[in-house]
C-alpha positions in Angstrom: 29.7 -26.6 -21.9 27.7 -26.1 -24.7 23.7 -26.9 -24.0 21.9 -28.8 -26.6 18.3 -27.2 -26.8 15.2 -28.4 -28.8 12.4 -25.7 -29.1 9.2 -27.6 -29.3 5.6 -26.9 -29.9 3.4 -24.7 -31.7 5.3 -21.5 -30.5 5.8 -18.4 -32.7 9.3 -17.8 -33.3 8.8 -14.3 -33.6 6.9 -13.8 -30.1 8.9 -11.4 -28.0 9.5 -13.9 -25.6 10.2 -16.9 -27.6 12.6 -14.7 -29.8 14.5 -13.4 -26.6 15.1 -17.0 -24.9 15.8 -18.6 -28.2 18.3 -15.4 -28.9 19.6 -15.5 -25.4 20.4 -19.3 -25.3 22.3 -18.9 -28.8 24.5 -16.1 -27.2 25.4 -18.4 -24.6 27.2 -21.2 -26.5 24.0 -23.6 -26.9 22.6 -25.3 -29.7 19.3 -24.8 -30.3 17.1 -27.3 -32.6 13.7 -26.2 -34.2 10.6 -28.6 -33.3 8.0 -26.3 -34.5 4.7 -26.6 -36.3 1.8 -24.6 -36.5 -0.7 -26.7 -38.5 -3.9 -27.8 -36.6 -5.2 -31.3 -35.6 -3.7 -34.8 -35.7 -1.5 -33.5 -38.6 0.1 -31.0 -35.8 0.9 -33.6 -33.7 2.3 -36.0 -36.2 4.4 -33.5 -37.8 5.9 -32.6 -34.1 6.2 -36.3 -33.7 8.2 -36.7 -36.8 10.5 -34.1 -36.7 11.0 -34.7 -33.1 12.4 -38.4 -34.3 14.8 -37.1 -36.8 16.4 -34.5 -33.8 16.3 -36.8 -30.6 20.1 -37.7 -30.6 21.1 -34.2 -31.0 19.9 -32.6 -27.9 19.3 -33.1 -24.1 16.5 -30.9 -23.1 13.2 -30.0 -24.6 11.7 -26.3 -24.3 7.8 -25.8 -24.4 7.5 -22.5 -26.1 5.0 -19.9 -25.3 1.4 -20.8 -26.3 2.3 -24.5 -25.9 -0.2 -25.7 -23.5 -1.7 -28.1 -26.1 1.7 -29.6 -26.7 3.1 -30.3 -23.0 1.3 -33.9 -23.1 2.9 -34.6 -26.2 6.5 -33.1 -24.9 6.0 -34.9 -21.6 5.5 -38.3 -23.3 8.7 -38.3 -25.4 10.8 -36.5 -22.6 9.7 -39.8 -20.6 10.7 -42.4 -23.6 13.4 -40.3 -24.7 14.9 -39.4 -21.3 15.3 -35.5 -21.7 14.3 -32.6 -19.3 11.1 -30.9 -19.9 11.1 -27.3 -19.4 7.8 -25.4 -20.2 7.7 -21.9 -20.6 4.3 -21.3 -19.4 4.7 -17.7 -19.2 1.0 -16.9 -18.4 -2.0 -18.9 -17.1 -4.9 -20.0 -19.2 -7.5 -19.9 -16.5 -6.1 -16.4 -15.1 -6.0 -15.0 -18.7 -9.3 -16.2 -20.0 -11.8 -16.5 -16.9 -10.0 -13.8 -14.3 -8.3 -11.0 -16.4 -10.3 -10.9 -19.8 -13.5 -12.0 -18.5 -14.3 -14.4 -21.6 -15.6 -16.9 -19.7 -17.5 -17.5 -16.3 -16.0 -18.7 -13.3 -18.2 -21.7 -13.0 -18.1 -22.3 -16.7 -16.9 -25.8 -18.7 -14.1 -23.3 -20.1 -13.0 -22.2 -16.7 -12.3 -25.7 -15.3 -11.1 -27.0 -18.6 -8.3 -24.0 -18.7 -7.4 -24.9 -14.8 -7.2 -28.5 -15.4 -4.9 -27.6 -18.2 -3.0 -25.2 -16.5 -2.6 -27.8 -13.7 -1.6 -30.8 -15.8 0.9 -28.8 -17.9 2.8 -27.4 -14.7 2.6 -30.4 -13.1 4.3 -32.5 -15.8 6.8 -30.6 -16.9 10.5 -31.0 -14.9 11.0 -27.4 -14.8 7.9 -24.6 -15.0 9.4 -21.0 -16.6 6.9 -17.6 -15.7 8.0 -13.9 -16.0 8.6 -12.4 -12.6 8.7 -13.5 -9.0 5.4 -12.7 -7.7 3.9 -14.8 -10.7 6.0 -18.0 -10.0 4.6 -17.9 -6.5 1.2 -17.3 -7.5 1.6 -20.6 -9.6 2.6 -22.5 -6.7 -0.1 -21.6 -4.7 -2.8 -21.7 -7.2 -2.0 -24.7 -8.8 -0.1 -26.4 -5.8 3.4 -27.0 -7.5 6.3 -27.7 -6.2 8.3 -24.7 -5.5 11.8 -26.0 -6.8 10.7 -26.6 -10.1 8.7 -23.2 -10.5 11.3 -20.4 -11.9 11.2 -17.1 -13.4 13.2 -15.3 -16.3 12.2 -11.6 -16.6 11.3 -10.9 -20.6 13.9 -8.1 -21.1 14.1 -7.0 -24.8 16.1 -8.0 -27.7 18.8 -5.6 -28.6 18.9 -6.5 -31.9 15.5 -4.6 -32.4 15.5 -2.3 -29.4 18.7 0.1 -29.6 18.8 3.7 -28.0 18.1 6.2 -31.0 17.8 9.9 -30.3 14.3 11.4 -31.0 14.5 13.0 -34.5 10.8 14.2 -34.7 10.2 17.8 -35.7 6.9 18.3 -33.3 7.7 20.4 -30.0 4.8 18.4 -28.5 5.6 16.2 -26.0 4.3 12.9 -26.8 3.3 9.9 -24.6 3.0 6.2 -26.0 1.1 3.3 -25.5 1.4 0.3 -27.2 -0.5 -2.9 -26.5 -3.3 -5.1 -26.7 -6.5 -3.8 -25.6 -7.3 -6.0 -22.7 -8.3 -5.5 -19.0 -4.8 -6.1 -18.1 -3.4 -2.9 -19.9 -6.0 -0.5 -18.1 -6.6 1.6 -21.6 -9.7 3.4 -20.5 -7.3 4.4 -17.5 -4.8 5.9 -20.2 -7.7 8.1 -21.7 -8.9 9.1 -18.3 -5.4 10.5 -18.1 -5.6 11.8 -21.4 -9.0 14.0 -20.5 -7.2 15.3 -17.4 -4.4 16.9 -19.6 -6.2 17.9 -22.3 -5.8 21.8 -21.2 -2.0 20.9 -21.7 -2.2 21.6 -25.7 1.5 20.1 -26.1 0.8 16.7 -24.6 -0.4 14.4 -26.7 -1.2 10.8 -26.3 -0.5 8.3 -29.3 -2.5 4.6 -28.2 -1.3 1.8 -30.7 -3.2 -1.2 -30.6 -6.4 -3.3 -30.7 -8.6 -5.7 -28.6 -11.7 -6.1 -26.5 -11.6 -2.8 -24.6 -11.4 -0.6 -27.8 -14.8 0.1 -28.2 -14.8 1.5 -24.8 -11.6 3.6 -25.3 -13.4 5.0 -28.5 -16.5 5.6 -26.4 -14.4 7.8 -23.8 -12.8 9.5 -26.7 -16.1 10.7 -27.9 -17.6 11.4 -24.4 -14.6 13.7 -23.5 -14.3 15.4 -27.2 -10.3 14.8 -26.8 -8.4 16.6 -29.8 -5.0 15.2 -27.7 -5.2 11.2 -28.5 -4.4 9.5 -31.5 -5.4 6.1 -32.3 -3.4 3.8 -33.9 -3.8 0.1 -35.4 -1.4 -2.1 -34.5 1.7 -2.1 -36.0 4.6 -4.4 -36.9 7.8 -4.3 -34.9 9.7 -1.9 -37.3 6.5 0.7 -36.9 6.5 0.0 -33.0 10.2 0.8 -32.7 9.6 3.9 -34.4 6.9 5.1 -32.4 8.8 4.3 -28.9 11.8 6.4 -30.3 9.6 9.5 -31.6 7.6 9.6 -28.3 8.9 11.3 -25.1 7.3 8.9 -22.7 6.2 5.3 -22.8 3.2 3.8 -20.7 3.3 0.5 -18.9 0.1 -1.4 -17.9 -2.7 0.2 -15.3 -5.3 -2.3 -15.2 -7.1 -3.3 -11.8 -7.1 -6.9 -12.5 -5.2 -9.4 -10.1 -2.9 -10.7 -13.1 -1.8 -7.2 -13.6 -0.4 -7.0 -10.1 1.9 -9.9 -11.2 3.6 -9.3 -14.6 5.7 -6.8 -16.3 4.8 -6.6 -19.8 7.1 -6.5 -22.9 6.2 -3.2 -23.6 8.4 -2.0 -20.6 11.5 -3.6 -21.4 11.2 -2.0 -25.0 10.8 1.7 -23.8 14.0 1.4 -21.6 16.2 -0.5 -24.3 15.3 2.9 -26.5 16.5 4.9 -23.6 12.7 6.0 -23.1 11.8 6.9 -19.7 8.6 4.5 -18.4 5.7 5.3 -16.6 3.9 2.0 -15.4 1.4 0.8 -12.1 2.9 0.8 -9.2 2.5 -3.1 -8.3 4.6 -6.0 -6.7 6.2 -7.1 -9.8 6.9 -3.6 -11.2 9.1 -3.2 -7.6 11.0 -6.7 -8.6 12.8 -4.7 -11.2 12.2 -1.2 -10.9 12.7 1.5 -8.5 10.2 4.2 -8.3 11.8 7.9 -8.9 15.3 5.8 -9.8 14.8 4.0 -12.8 10.7 4.3 -13.7 8.0 6.4 -12.1 5.5 3.8 -10.7 2.4 5.4 -10.1 -1.1 4.0 -8.1 -3.6 2.7 -10.9 -6.7 4.1 -8.5 -7.1 8.0 -9.7 -5.8 9.0 -13.2 -4.6 12.1 -11.4 -1.9 9.7 -10.2 -0.6 9.3 -14.0 -1.2 12.7 -15.5 1.0 14.4 -12.4 3.7 11.9 -13.6 3.5 13.0 -17.2 3.5 16.7 -16.0 6.5 15.9 -14.2 8.5 14.2 -16.5 7.7 17.1 -19.3 8.5 19.9 -16.9 11.8 18.3 -15.1 14.9 17.6 -17.1 16.9 16.2 -14.7 14.6 13.7 -13.5 13.8 12.8 -16.9 17.3 12.2 -17.8 18.2 10.5 -14.6 15.3 7.7 -14.9 16.5 7.2 -18.9 20.1 7.1 -17.5 19.3 4.4 -14.7 16.6 2.1 -16.6 19.2 1.7 -19.3 21.9 0.8 -17.1 19.4 -1.4 -15.3 19.1 -3.3 -18.7 22.2 -3.5 -19.5 22.9 -5.1 -16.4 20.2 -7.5 -15.9 17.9 -7.8 -18.9 19.5 -8.4 -22.2 18.9 -11.4 -24.3 22.2 -12.8 -23.5 22.0 -12.4 -19.8 19.1 -14.1 -19.9 19.4 -16.6 -21.7 22.4 -17.3 -19.3 20.1 -17.3 -16.4 18.0 -20.1 -18.4 21.2 -22.0 -19.2 21.8 -21.8 -15.4 18.3 -23.2 -14.6 18.6 -25.9 -17.0 22.2 -26.9 -15.8 20.9 -26.7 -12.2 18.1 -29.4 -12.4 18.7 -32.5 -10.9 16.1 -35.5 -11.3 
């Protein structure tokens, strides 16, 4: 049966989560209609409203895409009026992100209360709430007192249109360890720099760290402090260049942050590396263990001491059997459970199973 779905709101269609779910739905015989507007103020809501009215008779389900917290109230109103199922891809909590993880606002501030209420309201208005891991979903249920049956999870996966296995063709004989992502507390970039310092005496191990964010200044201070020559800091790149950097590296790093959120999520970068047939090392967390098995399809390490990460890198460099095993096992896992088509099918099942 063909599902007819309206993707609604401010969402960026090129943001990996949105891109993967939209692509996955289309690969599962779903018709996806675009009701997207990225203007601001009253004009934004008016544009969305008018676009919705033109499309209204074509679909049964509304999905508010990632970054759509401000769009959920309007989507809820339209869903009630026109009798549609409302799915909200929450993906992350505003309160967790800006108060607990990035610590931009204090816990007793006005904005902390505002973000908590936004999280609470939007997740309660939706018929179905989507998160990215089982543990993240459980966290939302507990923190925001949401009915358990309406909160579901879909792993992020990777878009196989962009990320396909590619042979490492670089000429350098160095062992390249890459990280790409936002420099937020969740990522643990300082932990990676500390690890690079531990491996500084190994001249053939090099780090490529790609990205930007609030912790970049701290990372640069550490590089200068340790006088590191084995770290190449690269500004944020487009998806084509990211793919090239991963393909020309030997190992990809996930996250190593010490925040609560770091234990609840598996970042997109992990799936991208696996899809490109590169071994992944990431922090040992409840979320990571939902998908990966240590020593089988990933190396999961404690983020309490950079020696742990340094040893894991050293093992992959010097143990070809382990290296090949992890690459192959992780890629097989990805093909069986984490492609956009498989994730799109799971989303379709979630929508089909909803009963008012």
